A tleap script that builds the chain and sets N, CA, C and O, in Angstrom:
source leaprc.protein.ff14SB
mol = sequence {
  NMET ASP ALA LYS ARG PHE MET ARG LEU LYS
  ASP ARG GLY LEU THR SER PHE VAL LYS LYS
  ASP ASP GLY LYS ILE PHE LEU THR PHE LYS
  ARG PHE ALA VAL ASP ASP GLY LYS GLU ILE
  GLU PRO GLU PHE GLN ALA ILE ASN ILE ALA
  GLU VAL ASP ASP ARG ILE SER THR LEU ASN
  LEU GLU LEU ASP GLY LEU LYS THR ILE ARG
  GLU GLU ALA GLY LYS LEU LEU CLEU
}
set mol.1.N position { 0.842 -1.175 0.000 }
set mol.1.CA position { 0.000 0.000 0.000 }
set mol.1.C position { 0.885 1.235 0.000 }
set mol.1.O position { 1.873 1.304 0.732 }
set mol.2.N position { 0.531 2.189 -0.809 }
set mol.2.CA position { 1.331 3.402 -0.962 }
set mol.2.C position { 0.660 4.554 -0.206 }
set mol.2.O position { -0.092 5.336 -0.786 }
set mol.3.N position { 0.948 4.644 1.105 }
set mol.3.CA position { 0.287 5.634 1.962 }
set mol.3.C position { 0.670 7.062 1.601 }
set mol.3.O position { -0.171 7.959 1.665 }
set mol.4.N position { 1.922 7.290 1.225 }
set mol.4.CA position { 2.342 8.657 0.863 }
set mol.4.C position { 1.615 9.112 -0.403 }
set mol.4.O position { 1.181 10.260 -0.495 }
set mol.5.N position { 1.487 8.232 -1.352 }
set mol.5.CA position { 0.758 8.560 -2.587 }
set mol.5.C position { -0.707 8.852 -2.270 }
set mol.5.O position { -1.286 9.795 -2.809 }
set mol.6.N position { -1.300 8.050 -1.401 }
set mol.6.CA position { -2.681 8.264 -0.982 }
set mol.6.C position { -2.853 9.662 -0.398 }
set mol.6.O position { -3.774 10.385 -0.777 }
set mol.7.N position { -1.969 10.044 0.524 }
set mol.7.CA position { -2.068 11.354 1.160 }
set mol.7.C position { -1.902 12.488 0.159 }
set mol.7.O position { -2.552 13.527 0.279 }
set mol.8.N position { -1.034 12.291 -0.829 }
set mol.8.CA position { -0.789 13.318 -1.835 }
set mol.8.C position { -2.000 13.513 -2.748 }
set mol.8.O position { -2.233 14.620 -3.231 }
set mol.9.N position { -2.774 12.453 -2.988 }
set mol.9.CA position { -3.853 12.505 -3.978 }
set mol.9.C position { -5.269 12.579 -3.411 }
set mol.9.O position { -6.207 12.899 -4.140 }
set mol.10.N position { -5.436 12.288 -2.121 }
set mol.10.CA position { -6.796 12.175 -1.576 }
set mol.10.C position { -7.586 13.477 -1.639 }
set mol.10.O position { -8.779 13.450 -1.939 }
set mol.11.N position { -6.954 14.615 -1.365 }
set mol.11.CA position { -7.671 15.893 -1.385 }
set mol.11.C position { -8.084 16.313 -2.791 }
set mol.11.O position { -8.938 17.184 -2.959 }
set mol.12.N position { -7.480 15.697 -3.791 }
set mol.12.CA position { -7.836 15.985 -5.178 }
set mol.12.C position { -8.901 15.018 -5.708 }
set mol.12.O position { -9.274 15.084 -6.879 }
set mol.13.N position { -9.390 14.120 -4.840 }
set mol.13.CA position { -10.442 13.186 -5.229 }
set mol.13.C position { -9.966 12.076 -6.152 }
set mol.13.O position { -10.754 11.512 -6.911 }
set mol.14.N position { -8.685 11.766 -6.089 }
set mol.14.CA position { -8.134 10.769 -7.003 }
set mol.14.C position { -7.967 9.396 -6.357 }
set mol.14.O position { -7.405 8.486 -6.966 }
set mol.15.N position { -8.453 9.247 -5.133 }
set mol.15.CA position { -8.385 7.968 -4.430 }
set mol.15.C position { -9.741 7.649 -3.815 }
set mol.15.O position { -10.550 8.542 -3.565 }
set mol.16.N position { -9.973 6.381 -3.579 }
set mol.16.CA position { -11.176 5.955 -2.875 }
set mol.16.C position { -10.952 4.553 -2.322 }
set mol.16.O position { -9.945 3.909 -2.615 }
set mol.17.N position { -11.894 4.098 -1.529 }
set mol.17.CA position { -11.855 2.741 -1.001 }
set mol.17.C position { -13.037 1.976 -1.571 }
set mol.17.O position { -14.129 2.521 -1.734 }
set mol.18.N position { -12.803 0.703 -1.871 }
set mol.18.CA position { -13.838 -0.153 -2.439 }
set mol.18.C position { -13.848 -1.457 -1.662 }
set mol.18.O position { -12.798 -2.044 -1.398 }
set mol.19.N position { -15.043 -1.907 -1.298 }
set mol.19.CA position { -15.187 -3.212 -0.677 }
set mol.19.C position { -15.816 -4.133 -1.711 }
set mol.19.O position { -16.931 -3.890 -2.174 }
set mol.20.N position { -15.098 -5.187 -2.071 }
set mol.20.CA position { -15.565 -6.135 -3.088 }
set mol.20.C position { -16.585 -7.092 -2.474 }
set mol.20.O position { -16.732 -7.162 -1.254 }
set mol.21.N position { -17.279 -7.820 -3.327 }
set mol.21.CA position { -18.292 -8.771 -2.869 }
set mol.21.C position { -17.726 -9.835 -1.941 }
set mol.21.O position { -18.445 -10.359 -1.090 }
set mol.22.N position { -16.442 -10.162 -2.095 }
set mol.22.CA position { -15.819 -11.180 -1.242 }
set mol.22.C position { -15.375 -10.617 0.108 }
set mol.22.O position { -14.795 -11.338 0.920 }
set mol.23.N position { -15.647 -9.323 0.351 }
set mol.23.CA position { -15.320 -8.693 1.619 }
set mol.23.C position { -13.955 -8.029 1.669 }
set mol.23.O position { -13.631 -7.351 2.644 }
set mol.24.N position { -13.152 -8.217 0.630 }
set mol.24.CA position { -11.826 -7.607 0.610 }
set mol.24.C position { -11.945 -6.115 0.325 }
set mol.24.O position { -12.806 -5.681 -0.440 }
set mol.25.N position { -11.055 -5.328 0.961 }
set mol.25.CA position { -11.048 -3.875 0.810 }
set mol.25.C position { -9.847 -3.479 -0.042 }
set mol.25.O position { -8.747 -4.009 0.120 }
set mol.26.N position { -10.081 -2.541 -0.949 }
set mol.26.CA position { -9.023 -2.055 -1.833 }
set mol.26.C position { -8.980 -0.533 -1.796 }
set mol.26.O position { -10.009 0.136 -1.703 }
set mol.27.N position { -7.777 -0.010 -1.871 }
set mol.27.CA position { -7.540 1.406 -2.086 }
set mol.27.C position { -7.404 1.567 -3.593 }
set mol.27.O position { -6.647 0.836 -4.231 }
set mol.28.N position { -8.134 2.523 -4.165 }
set mol.28.CA position { -8.051 2.726 -5.606 }
set mol.28.C position { -7.419 4.076 -5.913 }
set mol.28.O position { -7.580 5.046 -5.173 }
set mol.29.N position { -6.700 4.106 -7.020 }
set mol.29.CA position { -6.109 5.327 -7.538 }
set mol.29.C position { -6.619 5.533 -8.951 }
set mol.29.O position { -6.477 4.652 -9.800 }
set mol.30.N position { -7.216 6.695 -9.212 }
set mol.30.CA position { -7.665 6.984 -10.571 }
set mol.30.C position { -6.465 7.046 -11.502 }
set mol.30.O position { -5.377 7.476 -11.120 }
set mol.31.N position { -6.694 6.604 -12.741 }
set mol.31.CA position { -5.653 6.664 -13.768 }
set mol.31.C position { -6.247 7.283 -15.023 }
set mol.31.O position { -7.457 7.234 -15.245 }
set mol.32.N position { -5.380 7.863 -15.836 }
set mol.32.CA position { -5.831 8.547 -17.041 }
set mol.32.C position { -4.941 8.160 -18.214 }
set mol.32.O position { -3.733 7.981 -18.066 }
set mol.33.N position { -5.566 8.036 -19.387 }
set mol.33.CA position { -4.838 7.691 -20.600 }
set mol.33.C position { -3.899 8.827 -20.987 }
set mol.33.O position { -4.267 9.999 -20.911 }
set mol.34.N position { -2.704 8.481 -21.395 }
set mol.34.CA position { -1.700 9.478 -21.762 }
set mol.34.C position { -2.094 10.204 -23.043 }
set mol.34.O position { -1.885 11.411 -23.160 }
set mol.35.N position { -2.657 9.484 -23.995 }
set mol.35.CA position { -2.931 10.087 -25.305 }
set mol.35.C position { -4.095 11.065 -25.314 }
set mol.35.O position { -4.045 12.067 -26.027 }
set mol.36.N position { -5.155 10.797 -24.530 }
set mol.36.CA position { -6.307 11.701 -24.585 }
set mol.36.C position { -6.784 12.200 -23.214 }
set mol.36.O position { -7.729 12.985 -23.140 }
set mol.37.N position { -6.139 11.752 -22.131 }
set mol.37.CA position { -6.486 12.219 -20.799 }
set mol.37.C position { -7.761 11.641 -20.215 }
set mol.37.O position { -8.167 12.022 -19.117 }
set mol.38.N position { -8.402 10.722 -20.935 }
set mol.38.CA position { -9.639 10.119 -20.425 }
set mol.38.C position { -9.330 9.168 -19.276 }
set mol.38.O position { -8.293 8.505 -19.239 }
set mol.39.N position { -10.278 9.132 -18.339 }
set mol.39.CA position { -10.120 8.237 -17.199 }
set mol.39.C position { -10.199 6.785 -17.667 }
set mol.39.O position { -11.060 6.420 -18.467 }
set mol.40.N position { -9.279 5.965 -17.147 }
set mol.40.CA position { -9.270 4.541 -17.470 }
set mol.40.C position { -9.437 3.739 -16.188 }
set mol.40.O position { -9.601 4.318 -15.113 }
set mol.41.N position { -9.398 2.430 -16.288 }
set mol.41.CA position { -9.565 1.536 -15.140 }
set mol.41.C position { -8.617 1.951 -14.013 }
set mol.41.O position { -7.425 2.141 -14.252 }
set mol.42.N position { -9.136 2.093 -12.783 }
set mol.42.CA position { -8.274 2.521 -11.677 }
set mol.42.C position { -7.285 1.430 -11.269 }
set mol.42.O position { -7.453 0.253 -11.587 }
set mol.43.N position { -6.275 1.854 -10.571 }
set mol.43.CA position { -5.316 0.928 -9.967 }
set mol.43.C position { -5.888 0.498 -8.618 }
set mol.43.O position { -6.390 1.332 -7.865 }
set mol.44.N position { -5.816 -0.786 -8.310 }
set mol.44.CA position { -6.325 -1.326 -7.046 }
set mol.44.C position { -5.164 -1.817 -6.197 }
set mol.44.O position { -4.283 -2.520 -6.690 }
set mol.45.N position { -5.162 -1.447 -4.917 }
set mol.45.CA position { -4.195 -1.957 -3.958 }
set mol.45.C position { -4.966 -2.549 -2.785 }
set mol.45.O position { -5.752 -1.860 -2.135 }
set mol.46.N position { -4.734 -3.835 -2.520 }
set mol.46.CA position { -5.431 -4.524 -1.441 }
set mol.46.C position { -5.045 -3.927 -0.094 }
set mol.46.O position { -3.886 -3.581 0.135 }
set mol.47.N position { -6.028 -3.812 0.790 }
set mol.47.CA position { -5.810 -3.291 2.141 }
set mol.47.C position { -6.046 -4.426 3.132 }
set mol.47.O position { -7.107 -5.050 3.148 }
set mol.48.N position { -5.036 -4.677 3.955 }
set mol.48.CA position { -5.150 -5.664 5.020 }
set mol.48.C position { -5.010 -4.886 6.330 }
set mol.48.O position { -3.926 -4.407 6.662 }
set mol.49.N position { -6.095 -4.766 7.057 }
set mol.49.CA position { -6.124 -3.927 8.262 }
set mol.49.C position { -5.097 -4.393 9.298 }
set mol.49.O position { -4.464 -3.563 9.950 }
set mol.50.N position { -4.924 -5.709 9.457 }
set mol.50.CA position { -3.939 -6.219 10.415 }
set mol.50.C position { -2.532 -5.774 10.015 }
set mol.50.O position { -1.734 -5.407 10.877 }
set mol.51.N position { -2.222 -5.804 8.727 }
set mol.51.CA position { -0.910 -5.352 8.259 }
set mol.51.C position { -0.747 -3.846 8.462 }
set mol.51.O position { 0.340 -3.380 8.802 }
set mol.52.N position { -1.817 -3.089 8.255 }
set mol.52.CA position { -1.767 -1.639 8.493 }
set mol.52.C position { -1.494 -1.378 9.971 }
set mol.52.O position { -0.661 -0.536 10.306 }
set mol.53.N position { -2.186 -2.090 10.854 }
set mol.53.CA position { -1.967 -1.928 12.296 }
set mol.53.C position { -0.527 -2.276 12.681 }
set mol.53.O position { 0.086 -1.575 13.487 }
set mol.54.N position { 0.015 -3.360 12.108 }
set mol.54.CA position { 1.402 -3.742 12.385 }
set mol.54.C position { 2.367 -2.659 11.916 }
set mol.54.O position { 3.333 -2.337 12.608 }
set mol.55.N position { 2.102 -2.100 10.743 }
set mol.55.CA position { 2.974 -1.055 10.187 }
set mol.55.C position { 2.933 0.198 11.065 }
set mol.55.O position { 3.962 0.833 11.299 }
set mol.56.N position { 1.737 0.550 11.549 }
set mol.56.CA position { 1.586 1.701 12.449 }
set mol.56.C position { 2.407 1.478 13.715 }
set mol.56.O position { 3.108 2.385 14.165 }
set mol.57.N position { 2.328 0.284 14.293 }
set mol.57.CA position { 3.102 -0.025 15.507 }
set mol.57.C position { 4.593 0.095 15.246 }
set mol.57.O position { 5.326 0.664 16.055 }
set mol.58.N position { 5.041 -0.441 14.117 }
set mol.58.CA position { 6.455 -0.381 13.761 }
set mol.58.C position { 6.913 1.064 13.596 }
set mol.58.O position { 7.963 1.452 14.108 }
set mol.59.N position { 6.125 1.853 12.882 }
set mol.59.CA position { 6.496 3.251 12.650 }
set mol.59.C position { 6.463 4.065 13.941 }
set mol.59.O position { 7.307 4.939 14.139 }
set mol.60.N position { 5.504 3.791 14.816 }
set mol.60.CA position { 5.452 4.491 16.101 }
set mol.60.C position { 6.678 4.172 16.942 }
set mol.60.O position { 7.231 5.056 17.597 }
set mol.61.N position { 7.107 2.913 16.928 }
set mol.61.CA position { 8.309 2.526 17.669 }
set mol.61.C position { 9.530 3.233 17.098 }
set mol.61.O position { 10.365 3.737 17.849 }
set mol.62.N position { 9.637 3.272 15.776 }
set mol.62.CA position { 10.755 3.962 15.136 }
set mol.62.C position { 10.723 5.456 15.448 }
set mol.62.O position { 11.757 6.058 15.737 }
set mol.63.N position { 9.528 6.052 15.389 }
set mol.63.CA position { 9.390 7.479 15.703 }
set mol.63.C position { 9.800 7.770 17.142 }
set mol.63.O position { 10.489 8.755 17.406 }
set mol.64.N position { 9.380 6.921 18.068 }
set mol.64.CA position { 9.786 7.098 19.466 }
set mol.64.C position { 11.306 7.032 19.598 }
set mol.64.O position { 11.906 7.818 20.331 }
set mol.65.N position { 11.922 6.094 18.887 }
set mol.65.CA position { 13.375 5.978 18.921 }
set mol.65.C position { 14.055 7.214 18.364 }
set mol.65.O position { 15.024 7.707 18.941 }
set mol.66.N position { 13.549 7.720 17.240 }
set mol.66.CA position { 14.128 8.930 16.643 }
set mol.66.C position { 13.982 10.133 17.552 }
set mol.66.O position { 14.904 10.939 17.673 }
set mol.67.N position { 12.827 10.260 18.194 }
set mol.67.CA position { 12.622 11.376 19.119 }
set mol.67.C position { 13.595 11.302 20.294 }
set mol.67.O position { 14.144 12.316 20.725 }
set mol.68.N position { 13.801 10.091 20.804 }
set mol.68.CA position { 14.725 9.918 21.928 }
set mol.68.C position { 16.152 10.226 21.501 }
set mol.68.O position { 16.888 10.902 22.220 }
set mol.69.N position { 16.545 9.730 20.327 }
set mol.69.CA position { 17.886 10.030 19.807 }
set mol.69.C position { 18.058 11.531 19.648 }
set mol.69.O position { 19.085 12.083 20.043 }
set mol.70.N position { 17.065 12.195 19.076 }
set mol.70.CA position { 17.133 13.649 18.864 }
set mol.70.C position { 17.252 14.385 20.186 }
set mol.70.O position { 18.037 15.324 20.315 }
set mol.71.N position { 16.471 13.955 21.168 }
set mol.71.CA position { 16.500 14.601 22.477 }
set mol.71.C position { 17.860 14.421 23.152 }
set mol.71.O position { 18.436 15.382 23.661 }
set mol.72.N position { 18.367 13.197 23.154 }
set mol.72.CA position { 19.640 12.918 23.815 }
set mol.72.C position { 20.800 13.592 23.077 }
set mol.72.O position { 21.674 14.178 23.716 }
set mol.73.N position { 20.822 13.517 21.751 }
set mol.73.CA position { 21.890 14.159 20.981 }
set mol.73.C position { 21.798 15.670 21.080 }
set mol.73.O position { 22.818 16.359 21.099 }
set mol.74.N position { 20.577 16.187 21.143 }
set mol.74.CA position { 20.369 17.630 21.250 }
set mol.74.C position { 20.949 18.211 22.520 }
set mol.74.O position { 21.353 19.373 22.541 }
set mol.75.N position { 20.998 17.412 23.595 }
set mol.75.CA position { 21.577 17.874 24.853 }
set mol.75.C position { 23.056 18.199 24.692 }
set mol.75.O position { 23.587 19.060 25.394 }
set mol.76.N position { 23.719 17.513 23.772 }
set mol.76.CA position { 25.147 17.729 23.545 }
set mol.76.C position { 25.402 19.043 22.799 }
set mol.76.O position { 26.526 19.544 22.792 }
set mol.77.N position { 24.370 19.596 22.179 }
set mol.77.CA position { 24.520 20.843 21.440 }
set mol.77.C position { 24.447 22.063 22.352 }
set mol.77.O position { 24.828 23.162 21.950 }
set mol.78.N position { 23.970 21.881 23.550 }
set mol.78.CA position { 23.805 23.019 24.464 }
set mol.78.C position { 25.100 23.450 25.092 }
set mol.78.O position { 25.120 24.393 25.883 }
savepdb mol mol.pdb
quit
């Protein structure tokens, strides 16, 4: 899943979420033909909520580590 791309495009209405009949959730990105600019079949990226939750936990742990490193290293600058 491309979260940075999602954030860059969501306010422009170029992304959405779709739940398929089988219950799977997808993030979609609008696409356009190069030759005439017409909208074509969107790009689908499967969303797994458990994987998203795991990624959030991992990133939060990394962020906490970076903040601590910044705080401790910053003390040496004083």
